[in-house]
Steps between C-alpha positions, in 0.01 A plus 500: 500500500828682416526711199704321224698827426584584869598170694508503867839560670722195514782441739751464217414823325374359165200728475443702192280798557317673190289806529297629194185662396373165335628143572378186344613126562439213266528183684489285176809666350669606832531860368445799732462834334501845670433822311498871595777661711654167597735482797690176554685408816694174526706531834666159459689624199501864617307612184261795479350597170232715329340450168174547309447122498645202660436130421625212715516165314506258792575198290799649328598688820541838316383844544430731203481875564399731215433884467762730633665245731727594780668223719717566799704219658756566769586848365524387138225610267369427149250683297339381173177460322482135571694301762484131552627342837591128479439403870716175499798669313474829688532666168348816343443541131405860392397644176435861409225686303553493114831691436550546871750380750484321829682678797680317783679635799733253681665566844852361459700433818864612478722245688756790561298823569826690555576485134179651388542869394129582454233479766244219437149606383230480754300173509181551297191501716179310398272751328164326414422775255821476301535765242403378152767475225377652166 
């Protein structure tokens, strides 16, 4: 029987892969919880993430990542203490630690690169052990 956290590959690329030290699935609530060095890969949306904990709420179609969260999607990144991903909307909602901030890096295409006077920064690479913000 396939694990509820790592589905078998599908031809349409909808598989969500979660790796963690501990994983639990509750068939009554539809909530899957992963704890401890969580790594999440969602190729269909080009999302990679790390966190201390991840919860997938299958009925609401949302993923809640918590604890030093780092998300990378197509070169764009976001870091925060808690990040919720609303699957149907394709939207992230990030919140910081108390009195902290959320940090995002967005890659912006310039339609006329000849007018750019500064070199564009390098695209951030996925670092599963992102430095913690204190």
